N, C-alpha and C positions, 0 to 999 in steps of 0.2 A: 339386344343392346339396351333397349328402353328400360328393362328391368334393372340393369346396372346403374343407369342414371337415376332411377327413383329410389334405389337402395333395396336391400334384400332383408328379409326377416329371418331370424334364426330360431326355428322351433316355436318358442313362446312369444313371438312378436317382437323380439329385440332387434332393433335396426343395426345392420352391419355397415361399417365404414365404406363409403363409395370410392375411397382412394386406394386402400390396400386390400379391401375385401377380406380381411383377416380378423378384425377386432370389433367389438361393439362400438357403435358411434356414441360420442358424448354430447353431440349437438349438431346443429346445422350452421354452416358457415357460407358467407358470400364469396364468390370468386373475385379475384383481383383483376380478371381479364375480360369479364363480360357479365351480362345480367343473368347469372345462374347461381344457384346455391347447391351445396353438397353436404351430405352427412360425413362426419369425420371422427375418427377415434382420437384419443389424446395424443398419441405419438405423431399422427399425421397432422393434427392441428398445430402441435409444437414445431413441426418441420415446415409449416406453411405449405404443405403439399396439397395438390389438387388432382382431380381425376385425370388420368392420362388421356382418356378419350376426349374429354372436354378441352384440355389444353391443345391437343392436336386439332380439334374442331376449330378453336379460336385461331390457331396458326393458319389453317386453311382459309378461314374467312378474312384474315389479314392479307392474304395474297401468297401464302406459302412460306417455306423456311427462310428464303433470302430476305423477304420483306419483314419478317417477324423477329429477326435476331435482336434488335434493340428493345422492342416492346416486351419480349418474353425472356430477357436476359436473366431475370431472377426467378424464373419458373422452376417449381419443384414438383415432382410426382413420385410415384412408387411403381417399380417394375421389377419382376423376377426377384422379389424378396429384399429389395434395397431401394433407398431413396436416390433419385436421380435428378440431375440438373438439365439445362437446355441442350447441352451437347448430346447427352444420351437420349433425351426426348426426340431430338431431330433424327436420330438413327432409327427410332421406332416409328416415327411419323408415317413412312410409306406403308406400313401395315394397316393404317386407318384411312389412307387417302381415298381409296375406292369408295368407301362408305359415304364420303362427303360430296361426291360428284353432283348430286341432285340439289345441293344447298348452295 
């Protein structure tokens, strides 16, 4: 998972978007939810989308889905080929929850 957080290079050192993992990153952007930055492509930056893993981590640190609904109401990410909002993020959240138990 750490490799996903740091970004991946594509062949010649081109950084790939940490959000969709599909396109070259155009820059590094600060998270709205915590002290973290992520590389993003133009489409993800325009959508205001952030890494699904990191949003789920911040939800966990906030106390879980019930406590996070207001703070993350405008959260956007990318999953299964489409941009998703908080409702969909919370349906995916349980897939990440076990990874956060030590934090």
